[in-house]
C-alpha positions in Angstrom: 297.3 72.9 141.7 297.8 72.8 138.0 299.3 75.3 135.5 297.5 75.5 132.2 299.1 77.4 129.3 297.6 79.0 126.2 294.2 79.8 127.8 292.2 82.0 125.4 292.3 85.6 126.4 288.6 86.0 126.5 288.3 83.4 129.2 290.9 85.2 131.4 289.0 88.4 130.8 285.8 86.7 131.9 287.4 85.8 135.2 288.4 89.4 135.7 284.8 90.7 134.9 282.1 91.6 137.3 280.9 87.9 137.1 284.2 86.2 137.7 283.3 82.6 136.7 282.4 80.5 133.6 281.1 77.0 133.0 283.7 74.2 132.5 282.0 73.6 129.1 284.1 76.5 127.8 287.3 74.5 128.4 286.2 71.4 126.5 288.6 72.0 123.7 291.5 72.2 126.2 290.8 68.6 127.3 291.4 69.2 131.0 290.7 66.5 133.5 289.1 68.2 136.4 289.5 67.1 140.0 287.0 68.3 142.6 288.2 71.5 144.3 291.2 71.7 142.0 293.1 75.0 141.7 294.6 76.4 138.5 297.0 79.0 137.2 295.6 79.9 133.8 298.0 81.9 131.6 298.9 82.8 128.1 301.6 85.1 126.6 300.0 88.3 127.9 298.1 87.6 131.1 297.3 85.1 133.9 294.7 84.4 136.5 294.3 82.2 139.6 291.2 80.0 139.4 289.3 77.3 141.3 287.0 74.5 140.0 283.8 74.5 142.0 282.5 70.9 141.7 279.1 71.9 143.2 278.3 74.5 140.6 280.6 72.9 137.9 282.2 76.1 137.0 285.6 77.8 137.1 285.8 80.7 139.5 288.5 83.4 140.0 290.5 83.3 143.2 291.5 86.6 144.6 294.5 87.4 146.9 292.9 88.5 150.1 294.1 89.3 153.6 292.8 86.9 156.2 292.9 88.1 159.8 295.9 90.3 158.9 297.8 87.6 157.1 298.6 88.3 153.4 299.3 85.4 151.0 302.7 85.8 149.4 302.3 83.4 146.4 299.7 81.4 144.5 300.0 78.4 146.8 299.2 80.4 149.9 296.4 82.2 148.1 294.8 78.8 147.2 295.4 77.5 150.8 293.5 80.4 152.4 290.7 80.1 149.8 290.0 76.4 150.6 290.6 76.8 154.3 287.7 79.3 154.3 285.4 77.1 152.0 282.6 75.9 154.2 281.8 73.1 151.8 285.2 71.5 152.5 285.1 69.8 155.9 288.6 68.3 156.0 291.7 70.0 154.6 295.3 68.9 154.6 298.3 71.2 153.9 301.6 69.7 152.9 304.8 71.5 152.3 308.3 72.2 153.5 308.9 73.7 156.9 308.5 77.4 156.9 306.0 77.7 154.1 303.3 79.0 156.4 301.0 76.0 156.8 300.3 76.5 160.5 300.1 80.3 160.2 297.6 80.1 157.3 295.4 77.5 159.1 295.3 79.6 162.3 294.4 82.8 160.4 291.6 81.1 158.5 290.3 79.6 161.8 290.3 82.9 163.6 288.5 84.6 160.7 285.7 82.1 161.1 285.7 81.9 164.9 282.0 82.9 165.2 281.0 79.7 163.3 282.5 77.4 166.0 282.1 76.9 169.8 285.9 76.4 170.1 289.1 76.3 168.1 291.2 73.4 169.1 294.9 73.6 168.1 296.9 70.5 168.7 300.3 69.0 167.9 301.8 65.7 169.0 304.4 65.6 171.8 307.6 64.0 170.6 309.7 63.1 173.6 313.4 64.0 173.4 316.1 61.5 174.3 313.6 58.7 174.7 312.2 60.3 177.9 308.5 61.1 178.3 307.4 64.6 179.5 306.9 63.1 183.0 310.7 63.4 183.5 310.5 67.2 182.9 310.3 69.5 186.0 307.3 71.5 187.0 303.5 71.0 186.8 301.7 69.7 183.7 301.4 73.1 182.1 305.1 73.9 182.4 305.9 70.4 181.0 303.6 70.9 178.0 304.2 74.5 177.1 307.6 74.1 175.4 306.1 71.6 173.0 303.2 73.9 172.3 305.2 77.1 172.0 305.4 77.1 168.1 301.6 77.3 168.1 301.6 80.3 170.5 304.4 81.9 168.4 302.1 81.7 165.3 299.2 83.2 167.2 301.5 86.0 168.3 302.5 86.6 164.6 298.9 87.0 163.7 298.2 89.2 166.7 301.1 91.5 165.9 299.5 92.4 162.6 297.3 94.7 164.7 297.9 97.4 167.3 297.3 96.6 170.9 294.1 98.7 170.9 292.6 96.9 167.9 289.7 94.5 168.6 291.4 91.7 166.6 294.5 91.9 168.9 292.4 91.8 172.1 290.1 89.0 170.9 293.0 86.5 170.6 293.9 87.2 174.3 290.3 87.0 175.3 289.7 83.7 173.4 292.8 82.1 175.0 291.7 83.2 178.5 288.1 82.0 178.0 289.0 78.7 176.3 287.5 79.7 172.9 291.0 78.9 171.6 292.4 75.7 173.2 296.0 74.7 172.6 296.5 71.1 173.6 298.7 68.0 173.0 297.1 65.8 170.4 296.9 62.9 172.8 294.6 65.0 175.1 291.9 65.2 172.4 291.9 61.5 171.5 288.7 59.8 172.5 286.7 62.9 173.2 283.4 63.7 171.6 283.3 67.4 170.5 280.7 69.1 168.3 280.9 72.3 166.3 284.6 72.5 166.8 287.3 73.7 164.5 290.3 71.4 164.7 293.8 72.4 163.6 296.3 69.5 163.9 299.9 70.7 163.5 302.5 68.1 162.6 305.5 68.3 164.9 
């Protein structure tokens, strides 16, 4: 993400028009070094706009704040994250930031909004043993051993689910997908070595 000051007002107005994009040639005088899929905050003394460099069409496009599966972006960074997480041209995305900035929540919301494109949504995180003891030392069956480590993922799914009433299709679908295996929450080690096609992977860093 890059903040660019003193953008001509007519370019900002172009991005707010019915055709919210313009060729990068219009920014030649600004001498901006473009990086593929780069995001911008363009602003001047009177207005600003969120924008994206589309490397396939070589143009600047406006980025709108939109709800994604009930989740509303709270700042420019979250708006950009939801935009590229839903960009089908981008096959691998990495979100980096401090704890609590919504990385997992945004990734889950974007995946759920595109669930029909995938056979399954795999959500994984590594198991970090506590006190130098592996999960084999924990009581109970394998599910009860693993669930405490996976609970943050279920918590995020519940946050998304609670954006809707219990009678809403979006609410019920999450339960249905968990029961049917459409949504699969697993330790990262369980996915290693498997061959899976048409799968959406979300890997959450512990």
